[in-house]
N, C-alpha and C positions, 0 to 999 in steps of 0.2 A: 779776797785774798789775791796777792799778787803771784803770778805763776809765769815762768818762761817755758814754753813748749812749742814743738812743731806743730804744723798746721796745714792742712790740705783744703785749698778753696774750692766749694761745690758751687757756689752762686753769689752774685752782688746784684742788689736791687736799689735803683735810685730812690732816695727818700727826701722829698722836698726838692730845692734846687741844687744844694750843695752837699748833700750827705748821702752816704751809702749804708745799707744793711747787708752784712756781708755773713753767708752760712758758711761754716768751715767744719772740718773734721779734726780734731786736735789728739795729739797722741795721749795728753795727760787727762781729759776729761770727756772724750768722744765729742758728739756734735754740739757746737756752740753757735749762737748768732749774736753779731757784733754791730753796734752803732758806730759809724765812724763820722762824727760830726765835722761839716765843713771841708771834707776831703777833696771834693771837687773844685773848690775854690781856692785851696791853699797851695800856691806855687812853690813855696819854700818850707812846706811842712815836711816832717818825717815820714807820713803816710800819704803814699801816692796811689792814684787809682790803678795804675799799670801793675802793682803789687798783687791786685785782687782779680785778675783774670782767672777763667775757669781752671782748676786742677793745679794752680800754682802751689809750689811746696814752700812754706814759709818758717820762720821761727819767730814767734811773737811772745811780747812781753804784755800781759793782759791782766786785768782785774776780773777774776770769776767770783761771782756772788753764789753761783749754782743755786738760784732761785727760780730758774725758767725765764729770767727777765735778759734784756738784751745787755750784753757785756760790754766792756771797753778795752780797746787796745792802746797801749802806750806808747810801743816801740814795735818794729818789724823789719825783718830782713829776709832776703831770699836764700833758701838753703840749697837748692839745686837750680842754677840758671838753666833753662831749657835752650836748646840750640835749634830745635824745628817744630815743636809742638803746637805753637801758635803761629807759625810761618808756612809751614807745609799744609796745602789746602786739604789734603786727604787726612793728615793727623789731626788738623784743627777741627774737622768734622768730627772725628772719632772723639776727641776731647769734649766738645760740646754735647754728644750725645751721652757719653759716659758719665759726664758731670751731672746731666739731668737725670740719669738712672740712679746714680749714687744719691743725689739729693731727695729721690723719690723713695729709697729703700733703706736708708741707713738713718734711724731716728734716736739710736740710744746716746744718751748724755752721761755715759760713764766709760771709764778707760777700756779699751780692747786693743791692747798692743799688737796682736797676731793680726788683726784687720789693718791695723794703720800701716804696718811694716808691708803686707801685701800690697797696699795701695801705692806706697811709696817706691817700692821695688818695681812694680809694674809701670808705673809713669816713666822711670828713669830708663827702663828696657825699652819702652816705646820711643822715648826721644833719641836713644842712642841707635837705634836699628831702622831699617827701611820699613816704612808702612806696609803690613801685611792685611790683605783685605778680610782675614778670619781672626784678626787680633781680638777684637771686641767679642767674638763667640766663646773664645776660649777664657778671656778676662770676666765674663760673666758668669760662665760655668763655673769657674774657680771661686768666684765671689761668693756663690752660694754655700761653700763649706763654711765660711765665716758667718753666714746668715741663718745657717741651721737646717738647710734644706737641699744639700748635695745629694744626688741621686743614689739610692741603695744600689750599688753594683754586683752585689752577691748572685743575682741572676742575669748579667749582662747579655749572656747569650741568648736570651729569651727574645721572641720577636715583636714585644710591645712594652713601651714605657708609659705607665699610667702617670700622667703629669700632676694629677690631684694627690695621689699617694707618694709620688717620688721613688717608685720601685718599678722593676721590671716584671713582666708578666707573660705567661704562655697563652693566656686566653684574653680577648678584649673586653672591657668593662664599658660602663655607660660614661664614664669620666672621658675628659680629652686625653686622647692618646697619640703618642709618637711612634710611627712604625715606618716600614719600608726604607726609601731613600733618606729620608729625614733622621731615621733612628741610625742608620748606617754611618752618615756623617757625625751625628753626635758621639756615637761610639769611638770614633777615630779621635775625637778630642778628648775623650776620658783618659786622665792620667798623664797627658803629655804637659812638657813645659813650652814656654814661649819659643824656645830655640828650635823646637820640632815644627813649628808652624809652616815652614816651606814644604813639609811633607804632605800637607792637607790640601787637597785639590777639590774644589767644588766649583759649579757654575754660579753666574751671578742670581740666576732664578733659584737655584738650591740654596744659595746663601741667604737670599731675602726669605724664602720659606722657612728655612731653620731659624732665623732670627726672629720672626714672628712666633715661632712657638715657643722660644727661648723667653721673649718677653711675656706670653701668656703664663708660662711656667713662674714667672715672678708675681704675676697679677694673682694667681691662685694661691701662693704661699704668703703674701704680704698683704695684710688688711688695709684698704685703702690707697693701695698701689695704682697709679694710672700710668697708661702707655704714654711714654714721652712724646712730645711735639716733634722733637728734632729727629724721630726715627726715618720720617719720609725724605728728609734732607740727607741722611747718611745714606739711605738707599739709593738716592739720585747720584751721589758722589760715585758709587760703585757700579753704576750702570756702564 
């Protein structure tokens, strides 16, 4: 079936000498993988490798068989030309990290318009604003709303957050726990939007430690999720 849909690129992998396999999250059908034959060798083709950089926002005309096989793209155009995401070194590091995180945690091959709209809005916001060192923390925390494990905040004044259960507690358990300084910073991120990020202050060490716990939170709630390789690169950028 031929569809025209928005899509956000998660990754592109070279296949053979001239082709790419592109993983993208589509507005119409969720996660899709596409085989782009000869795209690396086609100087005058309609599909260009630059269209498939991480987190590019596209509109594609594609053939979706929806059988779990590699799909085909017939036409593509950029829906939001970024002005800074791939040229600003800090933002590009964020893009590479978030693309790897998204590729590891979003597997659904069905429409999820709320999730797609969140990704679309967040990336445009990042492109339009000065890079904030806490952007990825808030992005990932809000992402858990759409993945089904946002922390239960009914007891948010409690001194512990049980990462396995995703709920606050007045007593520690045997599960991995967030407490003390880490919990204080997490609580400040709960319920805010990206425009409020400048009000969140934390040191490089505090940010690194909180991010480590957030990634652990994803590992505990998503079967098969692996810590992204780009994590250390991102931490180095904010040193």
